[in-house]
CHARMM internal coordinates of N, CA and C (Angstrom, degrees):
IC EDIT
DIST 1 N 1 CA 1.4441
DIST 1 CA 1 C 1.5349
ANGL 1 N 1 CA 1 C 110.28
DIST 1 C 2 N 1.3115
ANGL 1 CA 1 C 2 N 117.20
DIHE 1 N 1 CA 1 C 2 N -37.14
DIST 2 N 2 CA 1.4659
ANGL 1 C 2 N 2 CA 120.56
DIHE 1 CA 1 C 2 N 2 CA -179.14
DIST 2 CA 2 C 1.5305
ANGL 2 N 2 CA 2 C 111.81
DIHE 1 C 2 N 2 CA 2 C -62.55
DIST 2 C 3 N 1.3421
ANGL 2 CA 2 C 3 N 116.83
DIHE 2 N 2 CA 2 C 3 N -34.61
DIST 3 N 3 CA 1.4619
ANGL 2 C 3 N 3 CA 120.08
DIHE 2 CA 2 C 3 N 3 CA 179.05
DIST 3 CA 3 C 1.5247
ANGL 3 N 3 CA 3 C 111.51
DIHE 2 C 3 N 3 CA 3 C -62.95
DIST 3 C 4 N 1.3345
ANGL 3 CA 3 C 4 N 116.34
DIHE 3 N 3 CA 3 C 4 N -40.85
DIST 4 N 4 CA 1.4606
ANGL 3 C 4 N 4 CA 119.96
DIHE 3 CA 3 C 4 N 4 CA -179.70
DIST 4 CA 4 C 1.5235
ANGL 4 N 4 CA 4 C 111.35
DIHE 3 C 4 N 4 CA 4 C -69.63
DIST 4 C 5 N 1.3135
ANGL 4 CA 4 C 5 N 117.37
DIHE 4 N 4 CA 4 C 5 N -38.19
DIST 5 N 5 CA 1.4613
ANGL 4 C 5 N 5 CA 121.20
DIHE 4 CA 4 C 5 N 5 CA 177.18
DIST 5 CA 5 C 1.5239
ANGL 5 N 5 CA 5 C 110.02
DIHE 4 C 5 N 5 CA 5 C -64.70
DIST 5 C 6 N 1.3224
ANGL 5 CA 5 C 6 N 117.05
DIHE 5 N 5 CA 5 C 6 N -34.32
DIST 6 N 6 CA 1.4636
ANGL 5 C 6 N 6 CA 121.63
DIHE 5 CA 5 C 6 N 6 CA -179.43
DIST 6 CA 6 C 1.5206
ANGL 6 N 6 CA 6 C 112.23
DIHE 5 C 6 N 6 CA 6 C -76.63
DIST 6 C 7 N 1.3451
ANGL 6 CA 6 C 7 N 118.16
DIHE 6 N 6 CA 6 C 7 N -7.44
DIST 7 N 7 CA 1.4551
ANGL 6 C 7 N 7 CA 120.86
DIHE 6 CA 6 C 7 N 7 CA 176.48
DIST 7 CA 7 C 1.5148
ANGL 7 N 7 CA 7 C 115.17
DIHE 6 C 7 N 7 CA 7 C 105.97
DIST 7 C 8 N 1.3097
ANGL 7 CA 7 C 8 N 117.95
DIHE 7 N 7 CA 7 C 8 N 24.45
DIST 8 N 8 CA 1.4584
ANGL 7 C 8 N 8 CA 121.42
DIHE 7 CA 7 C 8 N 8 CA 179.16
DIST 8 CA 8 C 1.5264
ANGL 8 N 8 CA 8 C 109.19
DIHE 7 C 8 N 8 CA 8 C -63.54
DIST 8 C 9 N 1.3302
ANGL 8 CA 8 C 9 N 115.59
DIHE 8 N 8 CA 8 C 9 N 131.92
DIST 9 N 9 CA 1.4566
ANGL 8 C 9 N 9 CA 121.57
DIHE 8 CA 8 C 9 N 9 CA 177.25
DIST 9 CA 9 C 1.5193
ANGL 9 N 9 CA 9 C 107.90
DIHE 8 C 9 N 9 CA 9 C -105.45
DIST 9 C 10 N 1.3221
ANGL 9 CA 9 C 10 N 116.43
DIHE 9 N 9 CA 9 C 10 N 125.93
DIST 10 N 10 CA 1.4541
ANGL 9 C 10 N 10 CA 121.14
DIHE 9 CA 9 C 10 N 10 CA 179.93
DIST 10 CA 10 C 1.5192
ANGL 10 N 10 CA 10 C 108.45
DIHE 9 C 10 N 10 CA 10 C -119.26
DIST 10 C 11 N 1.3292
ANGL 10 CA 10 C 11 N 116.26
DIHE 10 N 10 CA 10 C 11 N 130.76
DIST 11 N 11 CA 1.4477
ANGL 10 C 11 N 11 CA 120.38
DIHE 10 CA 10 C 11 N 11 CA 178.64
DIST 11 CA 11 C 1.5128
ANGL 11 N 11 CA 11 C 109.39
DIHE 10 C 11 N 11 CA 11 C -146.66
DIST 11 C 12 N 1.3198
ANGL 11 CA 11 C 12 N 115.45
DIHE 11 N 11 CA 11 C 12 N 167.38
DIST 12 N 12 CA 1.4579
ANGL 11 C 12 N 12 CA 120.33
DIHE 11 CA 11 C 12 N 12 CA 176.76
DIST 12 CA 12 C 1.5217
ANGL 12 N 12 CA 12 C 107.35
DIHE 11 C 12 N 12 CA 12 C -138.57
DIST 12 C 13 N 1.3044
ANGL 12 CA 12 C 13 N 115.90
DIHE 12 N 12 CA 12 C 13 N 157.13
DIST 13 N 13 CA 1.4543
ANGL 12 C 13 N 13 CA 119.26
DIHE 12 CA 12 C 13 N 13 CA 176.54
DIST 13 CA 13 C 1.5176
ANGL 13 N 13 CA 13 C 109.74
DIHE 12 C 13 N 13 CA 13 C -127.53
DIST 13 C 14 N 1.3253
ANGL 13 CA 13 C 14 N 115.29
DIHE 13 N 13 CA 13 C 14 N 157.96
DIST 14 N 14 CA 1.4526
ANGL 13 C 14 N 14 CA 119.86
DIHE 13 CA 13 C 14 N 14 CA -179.90
DIST 14 CA 14 C 1.5273
ANGL 14 N 14 CA 14 C 110.15
DIHE 13 C 14 N 14 CA 14 C -108.56
DIST 14 C 15 N 1.3116
ANGL 14 CA 14 C 15 N 116.81
DIHE 14 N 14 CA 14 C 15 N -178.84
DIST 15 N 15 CA 1.4651
ANGL 14 C 15 N 15 CA 121.15
DIHE 14 CA 14 C 15 N 15 CA -176.10
DIST 15 CA 15 C 1.5261
ANGL 15 N 15 CA 15 C 112.92
DIHE 14 C 15 N 15 CA 15 C -67.32
DIST 15 C 16 N 1.3261
ANGL 15 CA 15 C 16 N 118.18
DIHE 15 N 15 CA 15 C 16 N -16.97
DIST 16 N 16 CA 1.4573
ANGL 15 C 16 N 16 CA 121.52
DIHE 15 CA 15 C 16 N 16 CA 178.54
DIST 16 CA 16 C 1.5092
ANGL 16 N 16 CA 16 C 113.73
DIHE 15 C 16 N 16 CA 16 C -87.90
DIST 16 C 17 N 1.3295
ANGL 16 CA 16 C 17 N 116.97
DIHE 16 N 16 CA 16 C 17 N 1.07
DIST 17 N 17 CA 1.4566
ANGL 16 C 17 N 17 CA 121.04
DIHE 16 CA 16 C 17 N 17 CA -179.91
DIST 17 CA 17 C 1.5190
ANGL 17 N 17 CA 17 C 113.55
DIHE 16 C 17 N 17 CA 17 C 86.54
DIST 17 C 18 N 1.3177
ANGL 17 CA 17 C 18 N 117.42
DIHE 17 N 17 CA 17 C 18 N 10.20
DIST 18 N 18 CA 1.4677
ANGL 17 C 18 N 18 CA 121.34
DIHE 17 CA 17 C 18 N 18 CA 178.17
DIST 18 CA 18 C 1.5153
ANGL 18 N 18 CA 18 C 109.99
DIHE 17 C 18 N 18 CA 18 C -83.48
DIST 18 C 19 N 1.3262
ANGL 18 CA 18 C 19 N 116.09
DIHE 18 N 18 CA 18 C 19 N 139.71
DIST 19 N 19 CA 1.4607
ANGL 18 C 19 N 19 CA 121.43
DIHE 18 CA 18 C 19 N 19 CA 177.94
DIST 19 CA 19 C 1.5204
ANGL 19 N 19 CA 19 C 108.59
DIHE 18 C 19 N 19 CA 19 C -105.77
DIST 19 C 20 N 1.3244
ANGL 19 CA 19 C 20 N 116.01
DIHE 19 N 19 CA 19 C 20 N 130.89
DIST 20 N 20 CA 1.4594
ANGL 19 C 20 N 20 CA 122.01
DIHE 19 CA 19 C 20 N 20 CA 179.51
DIST 20 CA 20 C 1.5253
ANGL 20 N 20 CA 20 C 108.25
DIHE 19 C 20 N 20 CA 20 C -112.78
DIST 20 C 21 N 1.3313
ANGL 20 CA 20 C 21 N 116.33
DIHE 20 N 20 CA 20 C 21 N 129.51
DIST 21 N 21 CA 1.4507
ANGL 20 C 21 N 21 CA 120.23
DIHE 20 CA 20 C 21 N 21 CA -176.83
DIST 21 CA 21 C 1.5177
ANGL 21 N 21 CA 21 C 110.11
DIHE 20 C 21 N 21 CA 21 C -155.13
DIST 21 C 22 N 1.3041
ANGL 21 CA 21 C 22 N 116.61
DIHE 21 N 21 CA 21 C 22 N 146.18
DIST 22 N 22 CA 1.4616
ANGL 21 C 22 N 22 CA 121.78
DIHE 21 CA 21 C 22 N 22 CA 173.49
DIST 22 CA 22 C 1.5225
ANGL 22 N 22 CA 22 C 107.51
DIHE 21 C 22 N 22 CA 22 C -91.57
DIST 22 C 23 N 1.3345
ANGL 22 CA 22 C 23 N 116.78
DIHE 22 N 22 CA 22 C 23 N 124.24
DIST 23 N 23 CA 1.4601
ANGL 22 C 23 N 23 CA 120.74
DIHE 22 CA 22 C 23 N 23 CA 179.95
DIST 23 CA 23 C 1.5285
ANGL 23 N 23 CA 23 C 112.29
DIHE 22 C 23 N 23 CA 23 C -112.89
DIST 23 C 24 N 1.3055
ANGL 23 CA 23 C 24 N 118.10
DIHE 23 N 23 CA 23 C 24 N -2.66
DIST 24 N 24 CA 1.4534
ANGL 23 C 24 N 24 CA 120.36
DIHE 23 CA 23 C 24 N 24 CA 178.21
DIST 24 CA 24 C 1.5140
ANGL 24 N 24 CA 24 C 111.09
DIHE 23 C 24 N 24 CA 24 C 162.06
DIST 24 C 25 N 1.3248
ANGL 24 CA 24 C 25 N 114.53
DIHE 24 N 24 CA 24 C 25 N -168.91
DIST 25 N 25 CA 1.4540
ANGL 24 C 25 N 25 CA 122.13
DIHE 24 CA 24 C 25 N 25 CA 178.89
DIST 25 CA 25 C 1.5200
ANGL 25 N 25 CA 25 C 108.85
DIHE 24 C 25 N 25 CA 25 C -121.63
DIST 25 C 26 N 1.3029
ANGL 25 CA 25 C 26 N 116.54
DIHE 25 N 25 CA 25 C 26 N 159.84
DIST 26 N 26 CA 1.4587
ANGL 25 C 26 N 26 CA 121.19
DIHE 25 CA 25 C 26 N 26 CA 179.59
DIST 26 CA 26 C 1.5292
ANGL 26 N 26 CA 26 C 110.40
DIHE 25 C 26 N 26 CA 26 C -60.22
DIST 26 C 27 N 1.3005
ANGL 26 CA 26 C 27 N 117.56
DIHE 26 N 26 CA 26 C 27 N -27.79
DIST 27 N 27 CA 1.4631
ANGL 26 C 27 N 27 CA 121.36
DIHE 26 CA 26 C 27 N 27 CA -177.87
DIST 27 CA 27 C 1.5334
ANGL 27 N 27 CA 27 C 113.05
DIHE 26 C 27 N 27 CA 27 C -77.58
DIST 27 C 28 N 1.3302
ANGL 27 CA 27 C 28 N 118.28
DIHE 27 N 27 CA 27 C 28 N -9.71
DIST 28 N 28 CA 1.4697
ANGL 27 C 28 N 28 CA 121.01
DIHE 27 CA 27 C 28 N 28 CA 179.82
DIST 28 CA 28 C 1.5234
ANGL 28 N 28 CA 28 C 110.59
DIHE 27 C 28 N 28 CA 28 C -66.54
DIST 28 C 29 N 1.3252
ANGL 28 CA 28 C 29 N 115.18
DIHE 28 N 28 CA 28 C 29 N 152.89
DIST 29 N 29 CA 1.4594
ANGL 28 C 29 N 29 CA 120.28
DIHE 28 CA 28 C 29 N 29 CA 173.35
DIST 29 CA 29 C 1.5197
ANGL 29 N 29 CA 29 C 108.98
DIHE 28 C 29 N 29 CA 29 C -67.46
DIST 29 C 30 N 1.3197
ANGL 29 CA 29 C 30 N 116.41
DIHE 29 N 29 CA 29 C 30 N 153.15
DIST 30 N 30 CA 1.4608
ANGL 29 C 30 N 30 CA 121.37
DIHE 29 CA 29 C 30 N 30 CA -178.18
DIST 30 CA 30 C 1.5212
ANGL 30 N 30 CA 30 C 111.78
DIHE 29 C 30 N 30 CA 30 C -57.94
DIST 30 C 31 N 1.3275
ANGL 30 CA 30 C 31 N 117.64
DIHE 30 N 30 CA 30 C 31 N -43.87
DIST 31 N 31 CA 1.4642
ANGL 30 C 31 N 31 CA 120.34
DIHE 30 CA 30 C 31 N 31 CA -178.16
DIST 31 CA 31 C 1.5237
ANGL 31 N 31 CA 31 C 111.62
DIHE 30 C 31 N 31 CA 31 C -64.23
DIST 31 C 32 N 1.3211
ANGL 31 CA 31 C 32 N 116.86
DIHE 31 N 31 CA 31 C 32 N -36.33
DIST 32 N 32 CA 1.4576
ANGL 31 C 32 N 32 CA 120.89
DIHE 31 CA 31 C 32 N 32 CA 179.11
DIST 32 CA 32 C 1.5309
ANGL 32 N 32 CA 32 C 110.88
DIHE 31 C 32 N 32 CA 32 C -67.56
DIST 32 C 33 N 1.3303
ANGL 32 CA 32 C 33 N 117.03
DIHE 32 N 32 CA 32 C 33 N -40.65
DIST 33 N 33 CA 1.4561
ANGL 32 C 33 N 33 CA 120.92
DIHE 32 CA 32 C 33 N 33 CA 177.21
DIST 33 CA 33 C 1.5292
ANGL 33 N 33 CA 33 C 111.04
DIHE 32 C 33 N 33 CA 33 C -64.25
DIST 33 C 34 N 1.3289
ANGL 33 CA 33 C 34 N 116.87
DIHE 33 N 33 CA 33 C 34 N -44.12
DIST 34 N 34 CA 1.4640
ANGL 33 C 34 N 34 CA 120.97
DIHE 33 CA 33 C 34 N 34 CA 179.56
DIST 34 CA 34 C 1.5220
ANGL 34 N 34 CA 34 C 110.00
DIHE 33 C 34 N 34 CA 34 C -61.71
DIST 34 C 35 N 1.3245
ANGL 34 CA 34 C 35 N 117.62
DIHE 34 N 34 CA 34 C 35 N -43.09
DIST 35 N 35 CA 1.4634
ANGL 34 C 35 N 35 CA 121.40
DIHE 34 CA 34 C 35 N 35 CA 178.30
DIST 35 CA 35 C 1.5299
ANGL 35 N 35 CA 35 C 111.12
DIHE 34 C 35 N 35 CA 35 C -61.47
DIST 35 C 36 N 1.3213
ANGL 35 CA 35 C 36 N 116.81
DIHE 35 N 35 CA 35 C 36 N -42.31
DIST 36 N 36 CA 1.4659
ANGL 35 C 36 N 36 CA 121.17
DIHE 35 CA 35 C 36 N 36 CA -179.89
DIST 36 CA 36 C 1.5278
ANGL 36 N 36 CA 36 C 111.47
DIHE 35 C 36 N 36 CA 36 C -66.20
DIST 36 C 37 N 1.3287
ANGL 36 CA 36 C 37 N 116.68
DIHE 36 N 36 CA 36 C 37 N -40.95
DIST 37 N 37 CA 1.4642
ANGL 36 C 37 N 37 CA 120.63
DIHE 36 CA 36 C 37 N 37 CA 179.46
DIST 37 CA 37 C 1.5243
ANGL 37 N 37 CA 37 C 109.95
DIHE 36 C 37 N 37 CA 37 C -65.81
DIST 37 C 38 N 1.3264
ANGL 37 CA 37 C 38 N 116.56
DIHE 37 N 37 CA 37 C 38 N -45.00
DIST 38 N 38 CA 1.4675
ANGL 37 C 38 N 38 CA 120.22
DIHE 37 CA 37 C 38 N 38 CA 178.50
DIST 38 CA 38 C 1.5313
ANGL 38 N 38 CA 38 C 111.56
DIHE 37 C 38 N 38 CA 38 C -62.55
DIST 38 C 39 N 1.3233
ANGL 38 CA 38 C 39 N 117.65
DIHE 38 N 38 CA 38 C 39 N -37.47
DIST 39 N 39 CA 1.4643
ANGL 38 C 39 N 39 CA 121.41
DIHE 38 CA 38 C 39 N 39 CA 178.21
DIST 39 CA 39 C 1.5246
ANGL 39 N 39 CA 39 C 110.49
DIHE 38 C 39 N 39 CA 39 C -65.25
DIST 39 C 40 N 1.3253
ANGL 39 CA 39 C 40 N 117.32
DIHE 39 N 39 CA 39 C 40 N -40.85
DIST 40 N 40 CA 1.4607
ANGL 39 C 40 N 40 CA 121.03
DIHE 39 CA 39 C 40 N 40 CA 179.72
DIST 40 CA 40 C 1.5240
ANGL 40 N 40 CA 40 C 110.43
DIHE 39 C 40 N 40 CA 40 C -65.99
DIST 40 C 41 N 1.3261
ANGL 40 CA 40 C 41 N 117.79
DIHE 40 N 40 CA 40 C 41 N -46.30
DIST 41 N 41 CA 1.4582
ANGL 40 C 41 N 41 CA 121.25
DIHE 40 CA 40 C 41 N 41 CA 179.01
DIST 41 CA 41 C 1.5293
ANGL 41 N 41 CA 41 C 110.39
DIHE 40 C 41 N 41 CA 41 C -62.14
DIST 41 C 42 N 1.3294
ANGL 41 CA 41 C 42 N 116.38
DIHE 41 N 41 CA 41 C 42 N -41.14
DIST 42 N 42 CA 1.4625
ANGL 41 C 42 N 42 CA 120.46
DIHE 41 CA 41 C 42 N 42 CA 177.87
DIST 42 CA 42 C 1.5155
ANGL 42 N 42 CA 42 C 112.39
DIHE 41 C 42 N 42 CA 42 C -62.70
DIST 42 C 43 N 1.3158
ANGL 42 CA 42 C 43 N 116.93
DIHE 42 N 42 CA 42 C 43 N -40.26
DIST 43 N 43 CA 1.4656
ANGL 42 C 43 N 43 CA 121.06
DIHE 42 CA 42 C 43 N 43 CA 179.33
DIST 43 CA 43 C 1.5233
ANGL 43 N 43 CA 43 C 111.00
DIHE 42 C 43 N 43 CA 43 C -65.38
DIST 43 C 44 N 1.3085
ANGL 43 CA 43 C 44 N 117.69
DIHE 43 N 43 CA 43 C 44 N -41.82
DIST 44 N 44 CA 1.4672
ANGL 43 C 44 N 44 CA 121.14
DIHE 43 CA 43 C 44 N 44 CA 178.23
DIST 44 CA 44 C 1.5283
ANGL 44 N 44 CA 44 C 109.91
DIHE 43 C 44 N 44 CA 44 C -64.26
DIST 44 C 45 N 1.3375
ANGL 44 CA 44 C 45 N 117.03
DIHE 44 N 44 CA 44 C 45 N -40.11
DIST 45 N 45 CA 1.4749
ANGL 44 C 45 N 45 CA 120.36
DIHE 44 CA 44 C 45 N 45 CA 177.92
DIST 45 CA 45 C 1.5284
ANGL 45 N 45 CA 45 C 111.06
DIHE 44 C 45 N 45 CA 45 C -62.45
DIST 45 C 46 N 1.3326
ANGL 45 CA 45 C 46 N 117.39
DIHE 45 N 45 CA 45 C 46 N -38.65
DIST 46 N 46 CA 1.4695
ANGL 45 C 46 N 46 CA 120.74
DIHE 45 CA 45 C 46 N 46 CA 179.17
DIST 46 CA 46 C 1.5218
ANGL 46 N 46 CA 46 C 111.35
DIHE 45 C 46 N 46 CA 46 C -65.54
DIST 46 C 47 N 1.3217
ANGL 46 CA 46 C 47 N 117.07
DIHE 46 N 46 CA 46 C 47 N -29.67
DIST 47 N 47 CA 1.4582
ANGL 46 C 47 N 47 CA 121.87
DIHE 46 CA 46 C 47 N 47 CA -177.01
DIST 47 CA 47 C 1.5310
ANGL 47 N 47 CA 47 C 112.51
DIHE 46 C 47 N 47 CA 47 C -82.92
DIST 47 C 48 N 1.3272
ANGL 47 CA 47 C 48 N 118.26
DIHE 47 N 47 CA 47 C 48 N -4.61
DIST 48 N 48 CA 1.4596
ANGL 47 C 48 N 48 CA 122.08
DIHE 47 CA 47 C 48 N 48 CA -178.68
DIST 48 CA 48 C 1.5275
ANGL 48 N 48 CA 48 C 109.51
DIHE 47 C 48 N 48 CA 48 C -62.18
DIST 48 C 49 N 1.3188
ANGL 48 CA 48 C 49 N 117.55
DIHE 48 N 48 CA 48 C 49 N 126.87
DIST 49 N 49 CA 1.4650
ANGL 48 C 49 N 49 CA 120.28
DIHE 48 CA 48 C 49 N 49 CA 178.25
DIST 49 CA 49 C 1.5298
ANGL 49 N 49 CA 49 C 111.05
DIHE 48 C 49 N 49 CA 49 C -64.16
DIST 49 C 50 N 1.3038
ANGL 49 CA 49 C 50 N 116.86
DIHE 49 N 49 CA 49 C 50 N 145.56
DIST 50 N 50 CA 1.4637
ANGL 49 C 50 N 50 CA 121.55
DIHE 49 CA 49 C 50 N 50 CA -179.37
DIST 50 CA 50 C 1.5262
ANGL 50 N 50 CA 50 C 111.39
DIHE 49 C 50 N 50 CA 50 C -64.27
DIST 50 C 51 N 1.3216
ANGL 50 CA 50 C 51 N 117.62
DIHE 50 N 50 CA 50 C 51 N -25.97
DIST 51 N 51 CA 1.4607
ANGL 50 C 51 N 51 CA 121.42
DIHE 50 CA 50 C 51 N 51 CA -178.65
DIST 51 CA 51 C 1.5231
ANGL 51 N 51 CA 51 C 112.98
DIHE 50 C 51 N 51 CA 51 C -81.95
DIST 51 C 52 N 1.3263
ANGL 51 CA 51 C 52 N 117.16
DIHE 51 N 51 CA 51 C 52 N -9.36
DIST 52 N 52 CA 1.4577
ANGL 51 C 52 N 52 CA 121.52
DIHE 51 CA 51 C 52 N 52 CA -178.90
DIST 52 CA 52 C 1.5265
ANGL 52 N 52 CA 52 C 110.17
DIHE 51 C 52 N 52 CA 52 C -74.35
DIST 52 C 53 N 1.3135
ANGL 52 CA 52 C 53 N 116.15
DIHE 52 N 52 CA 52 C 53 N 129.41
DIST 53 N 53 CA 1.4618
ANGL 52 C 53 N 53 CA 121.76
DIHE 52 CA 52 C 53 N 53 CA -178.60
DIST 53 CA 53 C 1.5356
ANGL 53 N 53 CA 53 C 109.57
DIHE 52 C 53 N 53 CA 53 C -108.90
DIST 53 C 54 N 1.3179
ANGL 53 CA 53 C 54 N 116.37
DIHE 53 N 53 CA 53 C 54 N 156.57
DIST 54 N 54 CA 1.4572
ANGL 53 C 54 N 54 CA 121.27
DIHE 53 CA 53 C 54 N 54 CA 175.29
DIST 54 CA 54 C 1.5241
ANGL 54 N 54 CA 54 C 112.65
DIHE 53 C 54 N 54 CA 54 C 80.80
DIST 54 C 55 N 1.3226
ANGL 54 CA 54 C 55 N 114.52
DIHE 54 N 54 CA 54 C 55 N -165.14
DIST 55 N 55 CA 1.4694
ANGL 54 C 55 N 55 CA 120.52
DIHE 54 CA 54 C 55 N 55 CA -179.23
DIST 55 CA 55 C 1.5217
ANGL 55 N 55 CA 55 C 110.21
DIHE 54 C 55 N 55 CA 55 C -74.73
DIST 55 C 56 N 1.3138
ANGL 55 CA 55 C 56 N 115.84
DIHE 55 N 55 CA 55 C 56 N 135.78
DIST 56 N 56 CA 1.4624
ANGL 55 C 56 N 56 CA 120.76
DIHE 55 CA 55 C 56 N 56 CA 179.73
DIST 56 CA 56 C 1.5182
ANGL 56 N 56 CA 56 C 111.22
DIHE 55 C 56 N 56 CA 56 C -88.53
DIST 56 C 57 N 1.3376
ANGL 56 CA 56 C 57 N 117.05
DIHE 56 N 56 CA 56 C 57 N -28.32
DIST 57 N 57 CA 1.4632
ANGL 56 C 57 N 57 CA 122.50
DIHE 56 CA 56 C 57 N 57 CA 177.17
DIST 57 CA 57 C 1.5245
ANGL 57 N 57 CA 57 C 108.62
DIHE 56 C 57 N 57 CA 57 C -110.50
DIST 57 C 58 N 1.3070
ANGL 57 CA 57 C 58 N 116.39
DIHE 57 N 57 CA 57 C 58 N 133.89
DIST 58 N 58 CA 1.4651
ANGL 57 C 58 N 58 CA 119.64
DIHE 57 CA 57 C 58 N 58 CA 171.83
DIST 58 CA 58 C 1.5188
ANGL 58 N 58 CA 58 C 108.99
DIHE 57 C 58 N 58 CA 58 C -94.01
DIST 58 C 59 N 1.3274
ANGL 58 CA 58 C 59 N 116.95
DIHE 58 N 58 CA 58 C 59 N -43.54
DIST 59 N 59 CA 1.4499
ANGL 58 C 59 N 59 CA 121.26
DIHE 58 CA 58 C 59 N 59 CA 174.34
DIST 59 CA 59 C 1.5233
ANGL 59 N 59 CA 59 C 109.12
DIHE 58 C 59 N 59 CA 59 C -161.56
DIST 59 C 60 N 1.3223
ANGL 59 CA 59 C 60 N 115.55
DIHE 59 N 59 CA 59 C 60 N 158.03
DIST 60 N 60 CA 1.4556
ANGL 59 C 60 N 60 CA 121.58
DIHE 59 CA 59 C 60 N 60 CA 178.55
DIST 60 CA 60 C 1.5243
ANGL 60 N 60 CA 60 C 107.26
DIHE 59 C 60 N 60 CA 60 C -122.92
DIST 60 C 61 N 1.3125
ANGL 60 CA 60 C 61 N 115.58
DIHE 60 N 60 CA 60 C 61 N 127.02
DIST 61 N 61 CA 1.4590
ANGL 60 C 61 N 61 CA 121.86
DIHE 60 CA 60 C 61 N 61 CA -178.15
DIST 61 CA 61 C 1.5170
ANGL 61 N 61 CA 61 C 108.28
DIHE 60 C 61 N 61 CA 61 C -126.67
DIST 61 C 62 N 1.3199
ANGL 61 CA 61 C 62 N 116.03
DIHE 61 N 61 CA 61 C 62 N 137.71
DIST 62 N 62 CA 1.4604
ANGL 61 C 62 N 62 CA 120.97
DIHE 61 CA 61 C 62 N 62 CA 177.61
DIST 62 CA 62 C 1.5195
ANGL 62 N 62 CA 62 C 108.27
DIHE 61 C 62 N 62 CA 62 C -122.35
DIST 62 C 63 N 1.3265
ANGL 62 CA 62 C 63 N 115.36
DIHE 62 N 62 CA 62 C 63 N 143.02
DIST 63 N 63 CA 1.4591
ANGL 62 C 63 N 63 CA 119.59
DIHE 62 CA 62 C 63 N 63 CA 176.43
DIST 63 CA 63 C 1.5185
ANGL 63 N 63 CA 63 C 109.89
DIHE 62 C 63 N 63 CA 63 C -158.15
DIST 63 C 64 N 1.3006
ANGL 63 CA 63 C 64 N 114.02
DIHE 63 N 63 CA 63 C 64 N 153.98
DIST 64 N 64 CA 1.4591
ANGL 63 C 64 N 64 CA 121.01
DIHE 63 CA 63 C 64 N 64 CA 173.79
DIST 64 CA 64 C 1.5284
ANGL 64 N 64 CA 64 C 107.70
DIHE 63 C 64 N 64 CA 64 C -99.83
DIST 64 C 65 N 1.2979
ANGL 64 CA 64 C 65 N 116.30
DIHE 64 N 64 CA 64 C 65 N 168.19
DIST 65 N 65 CA 1.4529
ANGL 64 C 65 N 65 CA 120.39
DIHE 64 CA 64 C 65 N 65 CA 178.59
DIST 65 CA 65 C 1.5251
ANGL 65 N 65 CA 65 C 109.86
DIHE 64 C 65 N 65 CA 65 C -61.08
DIST 65 C 66 N 1.3077
ANGL 65 CA 65 C 66 N 115.60
DIHE 65 N 65 CA 65 C 66 N 131.85
DIST 66 N 66 CA 1.4712
ANGL 65 C 66 N 66 CA 122.72
DIHE 65 CA 65 C 66 N 66 CA 177.33
DIST 66 CA 66 C 1.5332
ANGL 66 N 66 CA 66 C 112.98
DIHE 65 C 66 N 66 CA 66 C 61.33
DIST 66 C 67 N 1.3194
ANGL 66 CA 66 C 67 N 117.50
DIHE 66 N 66 CA 66 C 67 N 33.67
DIST 67 N 67 CA 1.4643
ANGL 66 C 67 N 67 CA 121.25
DIHE 66 CA 66 C 67 N 67 CA 175.37
DIST 67 CA 67 C 1.5254
ANGL 67 N 67 CA 67 C 108.33
DIHE 66 C 67 N 67 CA 67 C -131.42
DIST 67 C 68 N 1.3303
ANGL 67 CA 67 C 68 N 116.48
DIHE 67 N 67 CA 67 C 68 N 160.15
DIST 68 N 68 CA 1.4641
ANGL 67 C 68 N 68 CA 118.10
DIHE 67 CA 67 C 68 N 68 CA 175.98
DIST 68 CA 68 C 1.5180
ANGL 68 N 68 CA 68 C 111.34
DIHE 67 C 68 N 68 CA 68 C -69.78
DIST 68 C 69 N 1.3116
ANGL 68 CA 68 C 69 N 116.59
DIHE 68 N 68 CA 68 C 69 N 154.20
DIST 69 N 69 CA 1.4683
ANGL 68 C 69 N 69 CA 121.90
DIHE 68 CA 68 C 69 N 69 CA -179.75
DIST 69 CA 69 C 1.5293
ANGL 69 N 69 CA 69 C 109.97
DIHE 68 C 69 N 69 CA 69 C -81.91
DIST 69 C 70 N 1.3404
ANGL 69 CA 69 C 70 N 115.06
DIHE 69 N 69 CA 69 C 70 N 150.30
DIST 70 N 70 CA 1.4543
ANGL 69 C 70 N 70 CA 122.45
DIHE 69 CA 69 C 70 N 70 CA 177.26
DIST 70 CA 70 C 1.5247
ANGL 70 N 70 CA 70 C 107.24
DIHE 69 C 70 N 70 CA 70 C -124.76
DIST 70 C 71 N 1.3327
ANGL 70 CA 70 C 71 N 116.41
DIHE 70 N 70 CA 70 C 71 N 124.82
DIST 71 N 71 CA 1.4626
ANGL 70 C 71 N 71 CA 120.32
DIHE 70 CA 70 C 71 N 71 CA 179.48
DIST 71 CA 71 C 1.5183
ANGL 71 N 71 CA 71 C 109.19
DIHE 70 C 71 N 71 CA 71 C -84.19
DIST 71 C 72 N 1.3409
ANGL 71 CA 71 C 72 N 116.38
DIHE 71 N 71 CA 71 C 72 N 133.03
DIST 72 N 72 CA 1.4568
ANGL 71 C 72 N 72 CA 122.35
DIHE 71 CA 71 C 72 N 72 CA 179.85
DIST 72 CA 72 C 1.5201
ANGL 72 N 72 CA 72 C 110.15
DIHE 71 C 72 N 72 CA 72 C -96.84
DIST 72 C 73 N 1.3210
ANGL 72 CA 72 C 73 N 115.69
DIHE 72 N 72 CA 72 C 73 N 150.99
DIST 73 N 73 CA 1.4541
ANGL 72 C 73 N 73 CA 121.46
DIHE 72 CA 72 C 73 N 73 CA 175.07
DIST 73 CA 73 C 1.5207
ANGL 73 N 73 CA 73 C 106.97
DIHE 72 C 73 N 73 CA 73 C -92.64
DIST 73 C 74 N 1.3327
ANGL 73 CA 73 C 74 N 116.64
DIHE 73 N 73 CA 73 C 74 N 119.05
DIST 74 N 74 CA 1.4607
ANGL 73 C 74 N 74 CA 121.99
DIHE 73 CA 73 C 74 N 74 CA -177.32
DIST 74 CA 74 C 1.5182
ANGL 74 N 74 CA 74 C 108.80
DIHE 73 C 74 N 74 CA 74 C -124.23
DIST 74 C 75 N 1.3291
ANGL 74 CA 74 C 75 N 116.14
DIHE 74 N 74 CA 74 C 75 N 136.68
DIST 75 N 75 CA 1.4555
ANGL 74 C 75 N 75 CA 120.38
DIHE 74 CA 74 C 75 N 75 CA 175.30
DIST 75 CA 75 C 1.5191
ANGL 75 N 75 CA 75 C 108.76
DIHE 74 C 75 N 75 CA 75 C -67.29
DIST 75 C 76 N 1.3117
ANGL 75 CA 75 C 76 N 117.10
DIHE 75 N 75 CA 75 C 76 N 118.01
DIST 76 N 76 CA 1.4631
ANGL 75 C 76 N 76 CA 120.73
DIHE 75 CA 75 C 76 N 76 CA -179.87
DIST 76 CA 76 C 1.4653
ANGL 76 N 76 CA 76 C 108.05
DIHE 75 C 76 N 76 CA 76 C -86.63
END
COOR INIT
IC SEED 1 N 1 CA 1 C
IC BUILD
């Protein structure tokens, strides 16, 4: 529990290279959700291997359970 309070980010990826992660709840304030999404994207960027060439993100999509997906505009 202490790890999560300290800001531990947990995610998983599938065989297609998609990353799945919880960044908040629908009840969160907009600013809190934006901060969480930016933190997740920043963490993934930090984990990029130095040998990796080209764009690391092709697209970023956010969705809640049983809702349509919304594609985000991210600086590549």
